N, C-alpha and C positions, 0 to 999 in steps of 0.2 A: 131209458131215462136221459142219456146223453143227447139223443136225437131230439127229445122234447125240449131240453134246455137250449139247444142250438136253434130250434124253430122259434122259441119264445124270444130269444135274443134278436133274431133276424126280424121278427114281427115288430118288436119294440123299436128297433132302429128304423124300420120302414115307416112306422107311424110317426116317429119323430121327424123324419125327412119330409114326409108328405104334409104334415101339419105346420112345419116351420116355413117361413118365407125364405126366399133366396138371400136377401140382405135386409137387415133391420138396424136402425140406429135410434138410440134414445139418450136423453140427457135429463138431468134434474138435480134434486137436492138429496143429501144424505146426512145422517147423524150417527156418530160413533160414541159409545159409552167409554169413558176413560178408565173405568174400573175393569180389571180382568174378570172374565166370566166366572172363574172359581170363587171370587170374592163377592159376587153379586148375591144379595139377598132380596133386593127389590130393584125396580127400574131406576130409582134415584131421582134426584132433583135436576133441574135444568142446568145447574153448574157442573153436573157430572157428565155432560154431553158436549162433544165438539161437533160443530156443524160445518158442512162444506158442499161439494159438488161431485157429480158422478156422470160419466158418459160411457155408453156401451155400443160396440159395433159387432154385429154378428153376420157371418156368412155361412149359411146352412147350419151345421152344428158347431162350428168354430166361433169363439167369442173372445174379444179383447175388451178390457175394462180399464178406464183411467178414473181413479177416485181420489179424493183428498179432502182434508178438513183444515180448519184454521185454529191451531192450538193457541196462538197469540195473534195480535194484530199485524206483526211483521213476518210471520211464518205461514207457509202453506205446505203441509206434509201430505205427500201423495203416494199412491201405489199404482203401479202399472202391471196388469196381469194378462196372461194369455191362457186360454183353456178351451173347454167344451161346454156346451149347454144342451139341454133337452127341453123341447117345447111340446106340450101336449095340447093340441087343438087350439093353439093361440091363447089359451087361458092361463095355464100354469107353466112357469119357466123356472128351471133349476139349472144352475151352472156351477162349475168349479174352475179355478185357475190358479196360477202361480206367477210371481214376478217380483222385481225389486221395489223397495221403498225409496223414494227420493222426494225432493221438495224444492221450494223456492223461498229465498229469504231476502227481505228488503234491508239493505245496509243503511248506515247513517247518512250516506250521500244520496239516498233515494234510488240506487241502482239495484236491480234484481240479480241474485246469484244462485246458481244451482247448489243444492245440498244433498247429502245422503246420511242415513243413519249408520252409526258404527255397529260392530258385530253384536253388541249388547242391546242395540235398539234404543238406547236412552239419550244419546248425544247426536245432535245435528252437526255434521262436518262440512265445511265449504268445499265444493268441487270446482275444478278448473273449467269444466265444460259439461254438457249434457251427457256425453259418452262416459266420462268418469263417474258421474252420478249414477248412471244406469248400471255400470259394471261393478261399482263399489257398494251399491245399495243392498241392505239386508234383505234377503229373499223371504217372501211371505206367501202364505196360502190363503185363498179366499173362496168361500162358498156363498151362494145366494139362492133364495127361493122367492119368486114373485108371483102375484096374481094380477092378471092384466084385465082391465075393463076398458074396452075401446082403445084409446090412445094413451091411457094412463095405466101405470103399474105401481103396486104397493108391495114392498118386499122387506125381507130381513136378510142380514148379512152376518157372516161369521169369519173373522180374520184372525190368523195366528202367524207369528213369525217363526222362521227356522231357528235353529240353535246357533247360527252364526255364518251360514253359507252366503257367499256373494259370487257373482259370476267371475270376478277377478281371482278369487282365492282358490276356487275349485276343490275345496275340502268337502268331499261328498258325504262324509259322516256328519257334517254340520247341517245336512238337509233335514234331519229329524226335527219334527215340529216341537216348538216350545209350548206345550199345552197350558202351562200356568199363565202365559201371557196372552191368551186368546181374548178377542174383543167382540162384542155383539153390537150390531148396528141396524139401522133401518134406512130405506130409500123410497123416494117417490120419483118416478121417471115419466117423462113425456116422450112418446115414440113418434118420430117424424114419418118413418116407414118401416 
């Protein structure tokens, strides 16, 4: 039984490697529901969604994603993740990743400043630079599943924050996902290669 399981895992990995391109890059639009998944009873109205952008870069089975949305006209809340993906024959793409939440905020003088979310995820705090925003940003987990038609893909996303972990504080018990704050989203991406 163990040998069969090992053979199935090796075949699955081989199919993924053969069917995936060496490098792929796509960008497009995304929408994230503002209501937590546990409270969703329906898709909701247009006001319940935040719209933004997303970009993905994949090298074999490794994938990095930069996604963000505009909760207000002066803010851009983003998420930078790194993880793995599985591509089946160029049609179905499934991926998981983790990384910090950070953003950009337009101040009264018209200048852009880096921000990050506090450990509760509710307040945007100004950061001195990109490095501080990256290390102080609340750690999130993200999964996506896409169906690809030619150069376009249509997908769903599932994002949930940790219970307070940041790269700077290294409190590993805070890596536990905060299931009550998970968000559902959609994406449409155009793949250059």
